[in-house]
N, C-alpha and C positions, 0 to 999 in steps of 0.2 A: 504494500500500500504506500503510495507516494505522499509526502508531506503536503504537497499542494492540494491534495484532495481531502485533507483532514476535516474541513468544514462540512463536507458532504456525507461523511461517515457517521451519521447520527442514528439514533434509535429509530427503527422502522415503525411507520404508522401501521396500525392494524387495519387491514383491508378486508372488509366484508365483501361478499359476492353479490351478484345480481344486476338487474337492469333498473336503474333509478330507484333502488331500494336500500342501498348500503349506507348512505350518508357519507361515503368517501368521495371526495371531488375527483379523484382519478378514475373512478369507475362509473359514476352516475352520469348518464347521458341526458341532457336537457331535451325537451321536445324540439327546440330549434336546431340543436346540434344533430339530433337524430334525423330530422327532416333534411338537413343539408347532406348528410351521409347517404340517405336513401336516394336523393336526387343524383348523386354521383354514381351510385350503383345502377340506377334506372336511367341510363344515358341514351338508350336507343328510341328512335321515333317509329311510327307506323311504316313510313317509307322504307326504313332500313330493314324491318322485319319482312316486308313484302319482297324486297330485293333479295334477301337472304333465302327465302323459301321458294321463290319462283322457279329456280332451276330444278327443284324437286317436285313442285306442284305448279305446272304451267297454267293450270286453270284455277288457281287459288281464288277462293271467294271470302268475303267478309264473314259469312256464316261459318265457314270452316275455321277461321281464326278465332271467332267468338266461341266456338265449341271447344277448342283447345284451351282457351282461357278459362272457360267454365270448369273444365276437368283438372285445372291447375298444371297442365302440361306446358303451357306457355304463360310465363309470369309477367304480368303487366299491372299497371295502376295509373290512375289519373293524378297528375302533379300540376298544380297551377292551371287547371282547366285543360291540360293537354295529355293525351294518352302517351304514356312512356312505358318502355319495356326494359326488363333487366338486361344488363350488358351482354350476358351470354344466353339470353332466352332462346335465340334461334337454334344454337347448337344443343341446348338442353332439351328442346322439344324432341329431338331424335334419340335422346337418352331415356326420356321419361315415358313417352307414348309408345307402346309396343308396335302399333301399326306404322307409325312414322319411322320407327327404327328400321323396319323392314324396307321402307322406301329408301332410306339413307343407305342401307347396306346393298340394295340393288344397284345403286349408283357407284358407291365407293368400295364395295366388297366387305366381307366380314373379317374383322381383325380382333385380336386379343391384346390386352395391355402387355407391354414389354416385360414387366416384372412378373406377370402371371406365367408367361411362357418360360421365363428363366427359373421360376420357383417350382415348377412341376416336378422335375427330377431332383432339384436341390433339396427340397424338404424331405424327400424320401431318404436321401443320404444322411440328413440330420437325424431322423428317427432311428435309422440303423446304427449310427454312431452312439447315440444316447443309450441304446439298448446294449450295445457291445461293451461300452465303457462304464455304464452305471452312473454317468455324470450328467447333470442337467445343462451344463454350459460346455459346448463343443464347437469344433471347427472355427477357430478364431480368424477374423479378417482384419487386416491392418489398413487404416485409412489416413490420408492426409487431406484436410479440408481447407479451402480458401474461401473466405467470406468478405463481402464488401457492402457498404451502405453508402448511398450517394444522395445528398440533398441537392435539389435543383438550384441553379444560380439565382441569386437575388431573392430567394424565398425568405431568407433571414438578412436583415440589414448588415452591411459591412461593419466589421469590428465587434459584432455581437457574438457571444459564445453559444455554440450549438452543443447540445447534450445528446448523446446517443447510447442506447442500450441494444446490444446484439446478442443473439442466442449463443450459449456455450454449453459444452457437455457436462452433465452432472457426474460427480465423483462418487455418489452414494448408490450407484447401480452396479450390481455384480456383473452385468452383461457388457459393460463398457469400462475398460481399464487403461492404464498406461497413458493417461491424458497428458499431453505436453503442448504448451503454447510455443509456437515456432517463431512467429514474427508479429509485429503490430505496426500500424501506420503512425501511432502516437506513442511517445515515450512514456507518458503517464496513462495508467489504466487501472480499473478495479474489477476483479473477478468476484462475483457474488458468492457467498457461502452456500453450501448445500441446504442449509436450514430454510433458505428462501425458495418458494415454490417455482419462481421463474429464474432459472440460472442464466446469468448474462455476463458479458464483458462490457464494461462501461468506459467510454472515452468522450473527450470533449475537445473542441477547437474553435477558433474564431472564423466567422464567415469572411470571405473576400469578395469584393464587388466583381460581378460578371463571371465568377467561377463557381463550379459545383464544390460542395463541401464533402469530401470523401473520407470515410473511415474504412479500414480493412485490417484483417488479421488472418493468421493461418495456425492450424493446430493439427496434431495427430492423436490418434487413439486406436485401441484395439477393441473390436466388437465381437461378441460371442453369440452364436445361436443358442437360444434358451428354450428348452422344451421339457415338459414334465410327463413322464410315462406312468400315469396312474389310472386306476379303475374307479368308477363311481363309488364303489363300496369302500375305497380308501379314505373317503372324506368322512371325518368324524363329526358328531353333532356339535353345533356351535355353542360356545360359552356366551350366552346372550347378555351376560353382565360385563363382558370385557369391553375395554375402551374401543378396540377395533370394531367390534360388532355394533356398538352403540353409535359410533361416529359414522361408519360407512354403510349403515342401513337407514340413516336419517335423511330427511329432506334438506335441501339447501337452496333457498331461493336465489335467483329466480328460475334456474334451469333444471333443478332436480326437485320437482314438485309432484306430489301424489294426487293429481287431479282425479276426478271421477273416471275419466276416460282411461288414464294410466292404471288406476286400480282395477278396473274391469278387464283391461287388456292383460295385465300381469296375472290376474286370477285365471283368465281363460287359457293363457299359454302354459301355466304351471298346474292346472287342475289335476289332482290325483298324483302329483309328483312330489315326493318328500326329499329326494336326494338333491343337494345343491348343484352339483355338476350337471345333472340331467335337467334341472331348471334352466341353468345358463344355456345349455345346448339347445333347448327348445326355444328360448328367446332369441338366441343367436341365429338359429335356422330360419325363424320367422322373419327377422329383419333382413337377412340375406335374400330371401325369396320375395320379399314384399317391396323393398325400396331400392331402386336403381341409383347409382351414383350420378350426381349432377353438380355442376359448378355452383358454388354457394354465394349467397349474399354475405355481406360483412356481418359477423356475429354480433357486433355491438348494436345493430339495429333490430335484433330479434329478442323479444321479451322472454320467450320460453322456447329454447331450441328443440327439445323433444316434441313439443306440441306442434311446432312448425313442420317437422318431418311427417307427423301423423296427418296434418291438415293438407300438406302439399304433395304427399306421396312420393317424396324423394329426399335424398340427403347426401352430403359429402361425408368424409371420414369422421370429422369431429361431431357432426350432427347425429349420425347414427350411433357413434360411440357414446354420446351423452344419453341417447335413447336407451341403449343397452344398460348403461350404468343406472339410470332411473328405474327401469323395469326390474333389474336385479335387486336393487335396494327395496323396491316395493314388495318384491317376492321374498324378502328376508335373507338375501345373499349379499354380503359386503362387496362393494365395488367402488372403484375410483378412477379418475382421469389420469392419462399420461400422454405426453406428446413431444414432438420435435420435428425431425425430418426423416424421410425415407431416402436411402442412399444406394438403391439398386442400380447396377450398371445400365445406363441409358434411361433411367427413370428417377432422377433426383427431384424431390419435391417436398413441400411441407406435408406433415402427416400427423394424425391423432389416433390414439387407440385407448385401451383401458387396462385395468388390472382387476382380477377377481380374487377374493380371499377364501381359501378352503381350510377349515380346521384340520390340523395334522399335516398339511402340505405347505401352506403359506400363500403369499401373493403370486398369482399366475398371470402373466400377460395374456390379453385376449383382444384380438383385432377383428371386429366384426366386418369392417370395411374390406379387409383382405379375404374374408370368406366369400365375397362376391367374385365372379369370374373363375370359379374353381371347377366348372363342369367337367373339364377333362379328367379330373380325378374323383368325380362324384362317387364312383363305385369302390373307391379305396378309402375305407373308413378313417384311418389315422391321418392320411394326407388331406382328405376333404375337410376334416375338423382340426387340422393342424393348429389353426389360429385360435382354438378354444383352450389350448394347452401351452402356448408359447409364441415366440417371435423368431423370425430369421435374424441374422446378424446385421443386416443392412439398415440399421437404425441409429439415429443420433437422438439421444434422450436429453431434453432440456428442461421439461416441465413435469413436476410431480403432482400438480393440481391445476385447476383453472381459476381465473380471477384472483390470483394470489399477490404476493409481495414483489417489489423490485428493490434492489440494493445497488447503489443508493436509491432512496425513495424518489419516485416521480412526483413532480409538483402539480402538473396539469392533467386534464382529462386524457385517458389513454386512447390511442387509435384503435387498438384491439382490447376490448374490455374482458374478453374470455381467455383467449389463447395468447401465446407469445412465440413467434417463429421468425417473422420478417425483421422485427426489431421495434423500437420506439424512439421517437425523436422529439425534442422540445427546445425552446429557447426562452429567454426572459419574457417574451411576448405571448407565449402560450404553446400548446401542442402543435406539432406538424402532422397532418393527416397523410394517408397513403398516396394521395395524388400529388404530394409535394416532394416525395422522395421514393427511392427504391432500395430494397435490401434483399440479397439473394446469395446463395452459394455459387461461387464462380467456377469452382473446379473441385473434383474429387479424384484423388489418386488411390489406387488399390495396390497394396504392397504385401 
């Protein structure tokens, strides 16, 4: 820790979670701020949507568009008296609506995600290695990761200090070890302790007129495949008086809420099932089969993410992950959030998943989003349900919960009030939203 940063290393403010319910100024979105963010997300007009869809539907009609909107396959809303569509609404239509997907595939062909193809045989080897060695952590992969965050020129007045938080690997995870910081663009920096839910590396520098403000760093780590070879009967009865059980089967506003719909759904999916793993397996399977992946709106504009999935019939990784966590908790199975990045060759991206706790086994990673697209191994039980019992090694774990703390503490409203992957940026004049900067992994080397 550098001396120049001593003033920033104060006691953390306690950050409650939720959407306009926490009382914490870094988490609570005002109606005006929410409306501004929604307007950025809903940036497409009707002409754009028609132009996007015409190659697939030459005889496209207003009635057809209206029908897609009514079914929630085409996401739009009226803003300032004008019809606006979600920025990825056109592409999402072909992901959400089964008939539209067939039209899209007739034109472009049927494809599978790169990571799904890669993992078909890979996970089979992981399972075999776990069983041969008796170890839960196997087949390590060495990574070198380069990350940069760039604030657009003149967004911050020249001479003003820009503060940036960027994701960094957690050291409290058995599946990622030997973490080494290799280089930084700034001499002074702060790496958050693992007690903080959002693990970050913090830097600051002054803005210069006409120039972007760029922060960058590189690090290496070793990731392990983590998989647990247990049978349902290996799960012991829960100690319902334990802190783990009480904490992780509880509601947590505003995203883990046991609404009437959630209660009815959890009851129906686990009816007659007493075993906790079989409950999770039922919930997991239903989500996988029911909700296709689609590009997501900014989480900060969604009051209740699991309910958004149920009402809109689709969800990205974090959205279905929170749905799984909520249903598990409602069914009496402890579950929690985890997130960071996926680092699969040819498929580097932000990603969210979860963990489920089984008495006698411990916390087990569970990735319902990666359960989708596994039809090629549907008839191979262990492979098809691989992600109910673990994760592949190609993960960068940064977050142990959602809507948590930052270190140093952030002063202004967050761009992302739920997750933390791209980063966060602010200056003395306030927060900088995603349209004012970009943050991404530039390069991943596999060694």
